KOLSE-302203 format. One line per 4 residues: number of its first residue (from 1); for each residue z, x, y of N, C-alpha, C. Coordinates in pm, 1 decimal, m for minus. Layout:
BEGIN
NUM	Z/X/Y/Z/X/Y/Z/X/Y | ...
This chain:
BEGIN
1	8.2/88.3/m125.0/12.2/7.8/8.0/29.4/67.3/157.8 | 37.6/233.9/96.5/72.4/310.5/222.5/m96.1/301.7/289.8 | m167.5/304.3/167.6/m296.5/392.2/224.5/m356.6/273.2/300.8 | m307.2/129.4/324.0/m367.6/35.3/382.1/m293.8/13.1/573.4
5	m204.6/112.4/567.0/m181.1/52.1/664.4/m260.8/142.9/802.5 | m293.5/224.3/790.9/m380.8/272.7/886.4/m470.9/212.5/871.5 | m611.9/133.5/814.2/m733.0/75.8/827.9/m704.7/m64.3/905.1 | m583.9/m122.5/878.5/m499.5/m250.3/927.4/m476.8/m246.9/1066.8
9	m393.8/m124.6/1078.0/m353.9/m118.4/1239.0/m470.9/m29.0/1330.3 | m576.9/6.9/1238.7/m693.7/30.1/1355.8/m754.7/m81.4/1359.8 | m776.6/m183.4/1250.7/m881.2/m307.9/1287.8/m801.8/m374.1/1413.0 | m649.2/m393.3/1404.5/m616.0/m471.8/1479.4/m585.9/m435.5/1614.5
13	m611.7/m283.0/1662.8/m656.4/m245.6/1798.9/m764.0/m306.3/1798.3 | m894.1/m284.5/1726.7/m1024.1/m286.1/1750.3/m990.5/m392.9/1808.3 | m959.2/m513.4/1733.4/m960.5/m651.3/1835.1/m936.6/m680.5/1919.7 | m769.6/m629.3/1975.1/m765.9/m646.4/2111.5/m848.5/m544.7/2230.2
17	m932.6/m471.6/2157.7/m1033.6/m401.3/2244.4/m1128.9/m480.4/2265.3 | m1203.9/m575.4/2170.2/m1258.1/m704.1/2200.9/m1258.4/m777.1/2240.5 | m1148.4/m850.5/2267.2/m1103.4/m942.0/2328.6/m1065.7/m864.4/2509.3 | m1020.5/m799.9/2490.1/m991.4/m736.6/2582.1/m1104.0/m682.9/2734.1
21	m1219.8/m773.7/2757.2/m1330.5/m715.8/2829.7/m1294.6/m770.0/2937.5 | m1384.5/m704.1/3050.1/m1351.2/m741.8/3193.7/m1426.4/m846.8/3272.2 | m1433.6/m902.2/3341.6/m1479.9/m1005.8/3389.9/m1606.8/m967.5/3502.6 | m1743.2/m994.4/3477.5/m1819.4/m913.3/3588.8/m1794.6/m983.7/3715.5
25	m1852.8/m954.7/3834.0/m1889.1/m994.7/3941.4/m1914.0/m1152.4/3927.1 | m1873.0/m1222.3/4050.9/m1917.7/m1349.8/3994.3/m2072.3/m1370.5/4079.3 | m2153.9/m1463.2/4048.2/m2294.6/m1466.6/4089.3/m2313.7/m1595.0/4111.1 | m2416.3/m1604.5/4209.5/m2448.3/m1769.9/4221.3/m2587.4/m1784.4/4213.6
29	m2684.8/m1857.9/4162.3/m2841.2/m1917.3/4140.5/m2844.2/m2040.9/4195.2 | m2961.6/m2037.4/4221.2/m3023.8/m2174.5/4315.4/m3135.3/m2217.2/4227.9 | m3175.6/m2344.5/4232.1/m3315.0/m2383.2/4144.1/m3411.6/m2290.4/4150.8 | m3451.0/m2271.7/4096.9/m3606.0/m2226.1/4066.7/m3707.9/m2355.8/4034.9
33	m3678.1/m2466.1/4023.7/m3786.3/m2533.7/4040.8/m3663.7/m2684.2/4065.2 | m3730.0/m2774.0/4161.9/m3659.0/m2914.3/4202.7/m3759.8/m3013.6/4239.3 | m3752.1/m3079.6/4177.3/m3836.3/m3211.4/4134.9/m3780.0/m3337.7/4093.5 | m3857.0/m3446.9/4160.2/m3822.0/m3604.1/4162.8/m3928.0/m3624.5/4056.7
37	m3924.1/m3772.2/3970.4/m4019.3/m3774.8/3867.0/m4006.7/m3932.7/3867.5 | m4094.3/m4016.3/3946.5/m4119.0/m4159.5/4008.6/m4170.3/m4185.4/3829.0 | m4085.3/m4347.5/3781.5/m4158.5/m4399.3/3629.0/m4167.3/m4545.2/3732.2 | m4289.0/m4605.8/3737.4/m4367.0/m4676.1/3829.8/m4430.4/m4778.5/3731.8
41	m4369.2/m4884.9/3626.9/m4428.2/m4958.0/3501.1/m4468.0/m4885.2/3411.6 | m4410.2/m4738.6/3413.3/m4438.3/m4643.2/3277.9/m4560.9/m4542.6/3325.5 | m4557.1/m4553.2/3427.9/m4697.5/m4457.0/3460.0/m4561.3/m4334.2/3571.7 | m4578.2/m4234.4/3507.7/m4489.6/m4092.3/3597.6/m4565.2/m4018.4/3667.1
45	m4499.8/m4004.5/3804.1/m4564.0/m3909.7/3870.7/m4494.1/m3833.6/3993.1 | m4502.4/m3722.6/4034.9/m4424.9/m3655.9/4103.2/m4394.7/m3667.9/4245.1 | m4289.1/m3677.7/4345.9/m4278.6/m3738.9/4453.8/m4279.0/m3597.5/4518.8 | m4405.6/m3632.9/4649.9/m4437.2/m3498.1/4771.9/m4291.2/m3474.2/4815.3
49	m4312.7/m3328.6/4906.2/m4234.0/m3332.5/4980.5/m4243.5/m3425.8/5066.7 | m4135.1/m3448.4/5166.6/m3960.6/m3385.7/5137.1/m3853.5/m3470.0/5017.8 | m3907.4/m3541.8/4944.0/m3838.7/m3611.3/4880.9/m3882.5/m3573.4/4739.5 | m3844.1/m3433.9/4701.9/m3844.7/m3380.0/4556.6/m3698.9/m3407.6/4493.4
53	m3570.8/m3459.2/4559.8/m3490.5/m3473.1/4537.1/m3458.1/m3631.1/4515.9 | m3526.3/m3707.7/4543.8/m3532.2/m3841.9/4541.9/m3436.3/m3936.0/4431.0 | m3432.2/m4023.3/4442.7/m3302.2/m4092.4/4353.3/m3306.4/m4213.7/4391.1 | m3342.7/m4319.2/4272.9/m3337.3/m4474.2/4278.1/m3387.1/m4554.1/4152.7
57	m3290.0/m4638.1/4129.9/m3329.4/m4741.4/4037.7/m3341.4/m4919.7/4105.6 | m3411.9/m4940.9/4104.2/m3468.5/m5078.1/4208.0/m3569.1/m5184.2/4059.0 | m3464.4/m5280.0/4020.0/m3514.2/m5353.3/3947.2/m3593.1/m5475.9/3946.9 | m3618.7/m5557.1/3884.6/m3706.1/m5660.3/3887.6/m3687.8/m5742.7/3983.6
61	m3544.8/m5771.0/4048.3/m3497.0/m5849.7/4127.2/m3546.7/m5831.6/4250.5 | m3541.8/m5696.6/4280.8/m3588.3/m5642.5/4434.3/m3706.7/m5586.5/4427.4 | m3792.7/m5499.6/4306.5/m3916.0/m5464.3/4304.9/m4017.0/m5523.4/4200.7 | m4112.8/m5551.9/4216.7/m4201.9/m5574.1/4136.5/m4356.0/m5463.6/4147.1
65	m4390.1/m5410.6/4068.9/m4286.5/m5361.5/3940.6/m4169.3/m5304.4/3972.7 | m4069.6/m5258.4/3872.8/m3921.5/m5194.6/3863.9/m3961.2/m5051.2/3905.2 | m3872.2/m4948.8/3973.8/m3926.6/m4820.7/4031.0/m3794.4/m4761.6/3982.3 | m3794.2/m4627.3/3902.4/m3706.2/m4555.4/3889.7/m3745.3/m4397.4/3904.7
69	m3662.2/m4312.2/3989.0/m3707.4/m4168.9/4037.0/m3587.5/m4137.0/4036.3 | m3588.6/m4010.9/3948.9/m3498.9/m3899.4/3865.1/m3489.7/m3757.9/3917.6 | m3418.8/m3719.2/3940.7/m3385.5/m3575.9/4026.3/m3376.5/m3460.9/3935.7 | m3455.1/m3372.5/3936.2/m3402.7/m3281.7/3825.5/m3412.8/m3131.4/3885.6
73	m3337.9/m3047.8/3856.6/m3340.5/m2900.1/3872.1/m3335.5/m2827.6/3774.3 | m3385.7/m2691.7/3794.3/m3380.0/m2595.8/3695.2/m3330.6/m2466.0/3740.4 | m3245.5/m2378.9/3644.4/m3189.3/m2253.2/3688.1/m3237.1/m2161.7/3595.6 | m3236.4/m2031.4/3639.6/m3325.2/m1968.1/3561.2/m3181.5/m1827.7/3497.5
77	m3163.4/m1884.2/3380.3/m3061.0/m1808.1/3315.3/m3127.0/m1719.4/3183.7 | m3218.7/m1652.0/3232.7/m3298.6/m1548.4/3136.4/m3265.0/m1412.7/3122.0 | m3158.6/m1420.5/3267.8/m3081.4/m1267.6/3257.1/m2968.2/m1256.7/3190.9 | m2929.8/m1370.2/3160.0/m2773.2/m1378.0/3089.0/m2788.8/m1387.9/2908.2
81	m2933.4/m1360.9/2857.0/m2881.7/m1387.4/2748.3/m2827.5/m1276.2/2694.7 | m2770.3/m1326.7/2609.3/m2669.3/m1234.1/2511.2/m2557.1/m1235.6/2562.6 | m2518.8/m1265.1/2687.5/m2387.2/m1278.0/2761.7/m2309.5/m1364.7/2687.1 | m2171.1/m1369.2/2752.8/m2067.5/m1488.3/2717.7/m2059.4/m1522.6/2864.4
85	m2049.9/m1668.1/2885.8/m1995.2/m1693.5/3032.2/m1863.5/m1732.3/3031.4 | m1780.9/m1676.4/3149.6/m1643.6/m1690.6/3178.7/m1624.9/m1801.3/3263.3 | m1719.6/m1853.9/3331.0/m1691.0/m1959.6/3418.8/m1825.3/m2021.4/3439.3 | m1856.0/m2122.4/3466.9/m2005.5/m2182.1/3472.9/m1948.6/m2297.9/3576.6
89	m2008.9/m2326.6/3697.7/m1950.3/m2449.2/3772.3/m2095.9/m2493.5/3891.9 | m2087.0/m2604.7/3846.1/m2225.0/m2665.9/3939.0/m2203.1/m2762.2/4022.9 | m2249.7/m2719.4/4124.4/m2196.3/m2769.1/4254.0/m2331.3/m2844.2/4377.5 | m2292.5/m2945.6/4385.4/m2427.5/m3053.2/4462.8/m2386.4/m3127.0/4522.3
93	m2488.3/m3210.3/4645.7/m2449.1/m3264.6/4752.8/m2520.9/m3377.0/4696.0 | m2460.7/m3495.1/4725.2/m2587.7/m3657.2/4720.5/m2602.0/m3700.8/4851.0 | m2685.9/m3778.2/4897.7/m2679.3/m3793.2/5030.2/m2751.7/m3919.1/5054.2 | m2697.7/m4048.8/5159.1/m2812.0/m4169.5/5077.5/m2937.4/m4133.6/5207.4
97	m3034.5/m4208.0/5093.1/m3172.7/m4188.3/5203.8/m3199.8/m4338.8/5261.4 | m3141.0/m4427.7/5184.4/m3157.7/m4581.6/5270.4/m3056.1/m4663.9/5236.2 | m2988.2/m4752.4/5335.5/m2840.8/m4734.0/5319.6/m2867.8/m4913.3/5266.4 | m2988.0/m4964.3/5229.2/m3007.8/m5102.4/5187.6/m2874.4/m5071.1/5047.6
101	m2869.1/m5205.7/4990.2/m2825.5/m5232.5/4864.0/m2667.6/m5216.2/4832.6 | m2635.8/m5181.8/4695.1/m2489.9/m5168.8/4711.5/m2376.0/m5044.9/4764.0 | m2303.8/m5129.2/4804.0/m2163.9/m4990.4/4896.3/m2143.1/m4855.1/4815.5 | m2117.5/m4892.9/4656.1/m2132.5/m4787.5/4608.5/m2240.5/m4767.5/4504.2
105	m2277.5/m4631.2/4452.8/m2379.5/m4604.7/4392.9/m2331.2/m4493.0/4301.3 | m2370.6/m4500.1/4172.6/m2325.4/m4399.0/4080.3/m2450.6/m4341.4/3994.2 | m2380.9/m4216.8/3970.8/m2535.2/m4096.8/3904.4/m2479.9/m4072.3/3806.8 | m2558.7/m4070.6/3689.3/m2510.2/m3987.8/3583.7/m2598.1/m3866.0/3573.2
109	m2530.4/m3756.8/3545.5/m2537.9/m3626.2/3577.8/m2549.2/m3531.8/3396.3 | m2665.4/m3511.4/3367.0/m2695.8/m3457.6/3210.2/m2773.2/m3300.4/3241.9 | m2767.5/m3214.3/3112.0/m2789.0/m3115.7/3092.4/m2942.1/m3098.9/3009.6 | m3042.8/m2986.0/3042.6/m3130.1/m2993.4/2924.6/m3168.3/m2853.5/2899.6
113	m3236.5/m2792.6/2810.0/m3353.2/m2679.3/2788.8/m3498.3/m2660.6/2850.8 | m3470.5/m2614.2/2989.5/m3588.5/m2643.1/3070.4/m3688.3/m2530.4/3029.6 | m3811.2/m2530.5/3043.7/m3950.7/m2494.1/3057.9/m3964.9/m2404.7/3163.7 | m3894.0/m2386.9/3297.7/m3925.1/m2317.8/3424.7/m4052.5/m2352.0/3453.3
117	m4113.4/m2491.9/3440.5/m4227.9/m2526.6/3544.4/m4187.9/m2676.6/3538.7 | m4284.1/m2737.4/3623.8/m4250.2/m2899.6/3692.4/m4349.1/m2965.3/3597.5 | m4291.3/m3006.7/3457.9/m4310.4/m3138.5/3355.4/m4294.9/m3283.7/3401.3 | m4388.7/m3348.0/3382.4/m4319.3/m3471.8/3395.0/m4247.0/m3549.7/3264.2
121	m4270.4/m3471.8/3139.7/m4142.7/m3506.7/3059.9/m4013.2/m3465.9/3094.8 | m3957.8/m3390.1/3191.6/m3795.6/m3386.9/3203.1/m3795.3/m3532.2/3268.6 | m3850.1/m3621.3/3263.5/m3780.3/m3742.5/3315.0/m3720.9/m3802.4/3173.8 | m3750.5/m3796.4/3010.5/m3678.1/m3835.9/2980.7/m3702.6/m3758.1/2825.7
125	m3665.9/m3660.0/2898.1/m3619.5/m3554.2/2765.1/m3488.2/m3569.9/2696.9 | m3455.9/m3553.9/2602.1/m3323.6/m3557.2/2572.6/m3209.5/m3473.9/2620.7 | m3075.2/m3509.5/2680.9/m3024.7/m3427.0/2755.9/m2874.6/m3461.8/2689.9 | m2763.5/m3365.4/2764.3/m2627.8/m3355.7/2717.7/m2559.8/m3379.2/2832.9
129	m2499.1/m3506.2/2812.5/m2390.2/m3544.4/2939.5/m2307.4/m3475.1/3005.5 | m2292.8/m3465.7/3136.6/m2172.4/m3375.0/3161.5/m2101.2/m3493.7/3256.8 | m2165.5/m3604.0/3291.5/m2055.0/m3701.6/3338.0/m2106.8/m3758.1/3483.2 | m2036.6/m3850.7/3515.0/m2132.0/m3949.8/3630.7/m2034.5/m3931.1/3775.1
133	m2106.4/m3950.4/3878.1/m2031.3/m3960.7/4034.0/m2068.7/m4037.7/4129.7 | m1984.8/m4110.4/4166.5/m2021.3/m4169.3/4297.5/m2039.5/m4165.9/4447.5 | m2149.9/m4254.3/4522.4/m2166.0/m4218.9/4631.6/m2133.8/m4340.7/4747.7 | m2056.3/m4331.5/4805.6/m2037.5/m4433.6/4889.8/m2123.6/m4457.3/5000.0
137	m2211.7/m4558.7/5006.3/m2271.8/m4556.6/5163.1/m2207.0/m4549.2/5277.2 | m2254.1/m4472.9/5392.4/m2218.5/m4490.6/5506.3/m2095.8/m4363.3/5516.0 | m2107.5/m4330.4/5371.4/m2026.6/m4142.1/5384.1/m2086.1/m4039.2/5470.7 | m2206.0/m4070.6/5447.1/m2309.0/m3929.6/5500.3/m2312.8/m3860.0/5326.3
141	m2329.2/m3700.9/5315.2/m2358.6/m3641.2/5237.6/m2222.2/m3588.6/5144.5 | m2195.4/m3649.6/5057.7/m2105.0/m3607.9/4968.7/m2110.5/m3476.6/4860.5 | m1985.4/m3407.0/4848.8/m2021.2/m3289.4/4725.4/m1919.5/m3299.4/4617.5 | m1998.7/m3277.5/4526.6/m1955.1/m3272.7/4393.2/m1992.8/m3148.1/4323.3
145	m1889.8/m3113.4/4234.2/m1892.5/m3012.0/4123.1/m1865.3/m3084.4/3962.1 | m1896.8/m2991.5/3897.9/m1851.4/m3021.8/3726.9/m1823.3/m2860.7/3674.1 | m1779.4/m2828.2/3571.7/m1760.0/m2740.7/3492.6/m1850.0/m2767.3/3403.1 | m1948.6/m2615.6/3411.4/m2058.5/m2643.2/3286.3/m2032.1/m2587.7/3134.7
149	m1890.0/m2514.2/3162.6/m1870.2/m2380.0/3059.4/m1847.6/m2412.4/2923.2 | m1812.6/m2533.1/2911.1/m1795.6/m2642.5/2753.6/m1922.6/m2666.1/2720.4 | m2061.7/m2658.3/2802.8/m2176.8/m2710.8/2787.8/m2293.9/m2618.7/2735.2 | m2265.9/m2553.5/2792.3/m2358.7/m2415.8/2796.9/m2389.8/m2350.3/2668.3
153	m2306.8/m2321.5/2549.5/m2359.0/m2291.0/2459.6/m2448.1/m2380.3/2356.9 | m2435.3/m2501.4/2406.3/m2489.8/m2580.8/2314.7/m2602.0/m2602.5/2378.5 | m2658.0/m2578.7/2468.6/m2796.0/m2619.7/2542.3/m2861.3/m2490.5/2582.4 | m2795.1/m2375.9/2590.6/m2860.1/m2243.8/2616.9/m2850.8/m2160.1/2507.1
157	m2779.2/m2188.2/2400.2/m2712.0/m2081.1/2286.2/m2712.3/m1958.1/2367.6 | m2723.9/m1802.9/2251.3/m2694.8/m1726.0/2311.7/m2862.1/m1656.2/2359.7 | m2963.7/m1721.5/2400.6/m3090.8/m1667.9/2412.5/m3102.2/m1706.9/2553.2 | m3028.9/m1752.1/2608.9/m3063.4/m1769.4/2772.3/m3156.5/m1870.9/2787.9
161	m3249.5/m1835.5/2911.6/m3339.4/m1957.1/2886.8/m3349.8/m2062.0/3076.3 | m3425.3/m2098.7/3071.2/m3373.4/m2229.5/3176.1/m3322.1/m2313.5/3160.2 | m3201.1/m2381.5/3244.2/m3108.0/m2465.3/3207.7/m3156.7/m2585.0/3305.2 | m3179.8/m2693.1/3276.0/m3230.8/m2819.1/3335.8/m3111.7/m2917.0/3353.4
165	m3141.7/m2964.2/3495.4/m2994.3/m3057.6/3543.7/m3089.3/m3206.3/3608.3 | m3050.0/m3281.7/3527.6/m3089.0/m3411.4/3572.7/m2978.1/m3523.9/3644.4 | m3017.0/m3555.1/3741.3/m2940.5/m3670.1/3772.9/m3004.5/m3812.9/3810.6 | m2951.3/m3882.4/3778.6/m3039.7/m4053.7/3745.5/m2916.9/m4175.1/3808.2
169	m3022.3/m4233.8/3907.6/m2891.1/m4321.7/3901.2/m2893.2/m4457.0/3779.8 | m2770.2/m4524.7/3776.7/m2714.4/m4582.4/3688.7/m2710.5/m4727.3/3739.5 | m2721.1/m4779.7/3836.9/m2712.2/m4898.7/3917.6/m2796.1/m4975.3/3891.9 | m2796.6/m5074.9/3860.2/m2906.1/m5242.3/3835.7/m2988.9/m5232.1/3941.3
173	m2933.3/m5202.1/4084.1/m3042.7/m5177.2/4190.6/m2980.2/m5075.2/4288.9 | m2999.5/m4981.0/4280.4/m2974.1/m4836.2/4375.9/m3093.2/m4794.1/4453.7 | m3063.5/m4821.3/4585.4/m3153.0/m4817.0/4675.7/m3187.8/m4665.0/4680.4 | m3259.5/m4592.7/4735.3/m3352.1/m4410.9/4782.2/m3191.8/m4346.4/4826.1
177	m3147.8/m4266.8/4735.9/m3069.7/m4131.5/4766.4/m3113.6/m4028.0/4733.6 | m3050.6/m3880.9/4770.7/m3121.9/m3798.3/4815.1/m3034.2/m3678.2/4723.5 | m3056.1/m3608.4/4637.0/m3006.5/m3471.2/4614.2/m3017.9/m3366.5/4729.9 | m2903.5/m3335.5/4798.2/m2938.4/m3221.1/4920.6/m2929.7/m3107.2/4889.6
181	m2860.3/m3062.6/4810.3/m2840.6/m2905.7/4755.2/m2800.7/m2911.5/4611.3 | m2794.1/m2804.6/4547.1/m2743.7/m2767.5/4407.8/m2725.6/m2642.7/4390.9 | m2648.7/m2556.2/4304.1/m2632.3/m2439.1/4299.5/m2519.1/m2418.1/4186.5 | m2544.3/m2276.9/4100.3/m2442.4/m2267.9/3986.9/m2345.2/m2176.6/4006.0
185	m2240.7/m2139.8/4044.2/m2177.6/m2021.7/4047.1/m2097.0/m2003.5/3851.4 | m2107.7/m1866.5/3846.6/m2119.5/m1815.9/3712.0/m2040.4/m1679.7/3701.7 | m2000.6/m1667.5/3657.4/m1956.3/m1501.9/3606.4/m1938.9/m1456.0/3429.8 | m1969.8/m1380.0/3382.1/m2024.3/m1347.4/3206.2/m1888.9/m1243.8/3245.5
189	m1827.7/m1237.1/3049.3/m1717.2/m1098.6/3011.4/m1836.3/m1006.5/2965.8 | m1802.3/m913.8/2988.4/m1827.3/m758.8/2964.2/m1733.6/m668.2/2939.5 | m1787.9/m595.0/2804.1/m1635.9/m484.1/2773.2/m1624.4/m408.6/2851.9 | m1551.9/m357.6/2875.5/m1502.7/m248.0/2946.7/m1541.8/m126.4/2895.3
193	m1617.5/0.2/3004.6/m1643.9/128.7/2942.4/m1568.7/156.6/2845.1 | m1432.4/199.8/2908.9/m1335.7/245.4/2797.5/m1318.9/228.3/2673.5 | m1327.2/101.9/2658.2/m1314.8/21.4/2564.7/m1401.2/30.9/2483.0 | m1550.0/26.1/2523.8/m1677.9/63.6/2419.2/m1584.5/209.5/2336.5
197	m1610.4/323.4/2448.4/m1534.9/438.2/2357.0/m1459.8/430.2/2287.8 | m1334.5/340.8/2308.8/m1227.0/350.7/2216.7/m1251.9/259.8/2051.7 | m1362.9/194.4/2094.1/m1398.4/120.9/1995.0/m1474.7/195.7/1908.1 | m1556.4/299.2/1909.9/m1623.2/406.8/1887.5/m1532.6/497.1/1795.6
201	m1485.5/530.6/1874.1/m1333.4/612.1/1783.2/m1257.7/560.5/1705.8 | m1192.5/390.7/1715.3/m1156.3/345.7/1659.8/m1213.1/315.6/1509.1 | m1362.8/313.5/1496.2/m1435.7/277.7/1330.0/m1456.9/438.6/1297.1 | m1418.9/545.9/1384.7/m1426.3/653.9/1310.6/m1289.2/667.0/1239.9
205	m1212.1/633.2/1295.8/m1043.0/628.5/1242.1/m1048.5/558.7/1112.6 | m1098.2/462.3/1115.0/m1142.1/344.7/1022.6/m1140.3/381.4/875.4 | m1276.2/435.2/909.7/m1357.6/491.7/793.4/m1283.7/594.6/719.4 | m1241.9/650.2/809.6/m1185.3/799.3/747.8/m1047.5/735.7/694.1
209	m963.5/647.9/729.2/m848.1/657.3/666.1/m864.1/518.5/528.0 | m964.2/468.1/539.9/m1043.0/406.8/441.9/m1064.1/559.9/299.8 | m1148.9/612.1/331.6/m1196.8/755.5/232.2/m1110.8/784.7/173.8 | m965.2/816.9/296.1/m877.5/870.1/188.4/m773.4/780.6/92.2
213	m766.0/671.9/189.6/m709.2/558.4/64.9/m797.2/573.0/m88.7 | m932.1/565.3/m94.4/m1002.3/554.3/m215.3/m973.4/687.9/m285.7 | m1013.6/817.5/m207.2/m983.2/928.9/m288.1/m828.8/914.3/m344.0 | m725.3/879.8/m302.1/m605.9/899.4/m396.2/m612.1/798.8/m524.5
């Protein structure tokens, strides 16, 4: 049993080194794609500037045919492929573009793996729900924030890529609102340089101790 002590203790140290990485400097990313897609009787089209962030859902009682607009943004996380996020927060603003309709307007926020290009399929691509927010008419632009850390592994995995965020009006009759801004601030965890060196030494020590135990 004495021969086992060195490898086990060494492996315990290695585990601590792997867990004790440092947090990289915080970073902020803004969208590489901003679009609003309109569905009018099943026909999809892009909204032109300055309405790339337009949101609305006007049913048959208010419009014939019904109209729905969903706002979509995409963030480029290709440089973060293979890294572990220690923090990721989506921050965005919503404002009223037309004061008609209900006093409160609600919106669903969801994530999907994007393509980095504007495609009409983003209107209905399967998404992962993050939550919902409410906007009160007459309060100007409101700011919101969501913690994305629990959702990123399921959406991006370890390959990185483009993170899509879709904003969708959920009221039966929601007159036009606008996505005024969006960003994600995040940080990744990386090993300390000294920890990497000690990790190498620890592995050498573990192998040597194992060989001595086997030789006995």
